[in-house]
C-alpha positions, 0 to 999 in steps of 0.5 A, a space after each residue: 941039526 936041520 932047521 925048517 924054513 917054511 916059506 909061505 906065500 913068499 916070492 913070485 916063484 914057488 919052490 917045489 922040492 927042498 933047498 939045503 943051505 949050510 951056515 956057520 954060526 958057531 958050528 955048521 947048521 943046515 937049513 932046509 927050505 920048504 916052499 909054501 906049496 909043499 905045505 901038505 908034506 911039511 910034516 915029513 921033515 919035522 923029525 930032524 928039525 931043531 928050530 922053525 923059521 916061518 917066513 910070511 910075505 908081508 907085501 902079499 895080503 892075499 896070502 894071509 889066510 893061507 899063511 895063518 893056516 900053515 902056521 897053525 898047522 906047524 904050531 900044532 904038530 906034536 913033533 915040533 912041540 918043543 922047538 923054538 919058532 921064529 916068524 919072519 915078516 919079509 919084504 918090508 922094503 916094498 911100499 905095499 907091505 903091511 906093518 907088524 901091527 897090521 900083521 899081528 892083528 890079522 894073524 891074531 898073534 896074541 891068541 896064537 902065542 897064548 895057545 902055542 906050546 913053543 916059544 915064538 919070536 917075530 922079526 920084520 925082515 927085508 931079504 933084499 936089504 938085509 933088514 932084520 938079519 942081525 936079529 935073525 942071527 942073534 935068534 939062531 945063536 941063542 936058540 941052537 944049543 948044539 948045532 951040528 
């Protein structure tokens, strides 16, 4: 099964196209990474998606509105109505990152969670330092019932 990693406003370079990465967590799973600039065609990849990892750059406040719109689009997609969603606030290792409290406030997370059909989990991460990685791996193990 494929996981969708929606990278929204993450990194200085834009991912154009898709990256596939295989992980072995109990069994082999495939993560399909789609960059934020590919948002308009994300829905064409929802069919084989068993879980969603949605990454947001916590150190880039100029992308908050765009990230929120993309997240709401993902959460409202009928094909993803029953998929579990992990929202990753990345780059918490940078001095200018917004705290989880600030991000939740800007995103109005209480409203989003109240309206979403999917179970949503939020984790602070630093891809560079590995912060939050144990939480992400725990979520993957508990969420993926039968990865193939």
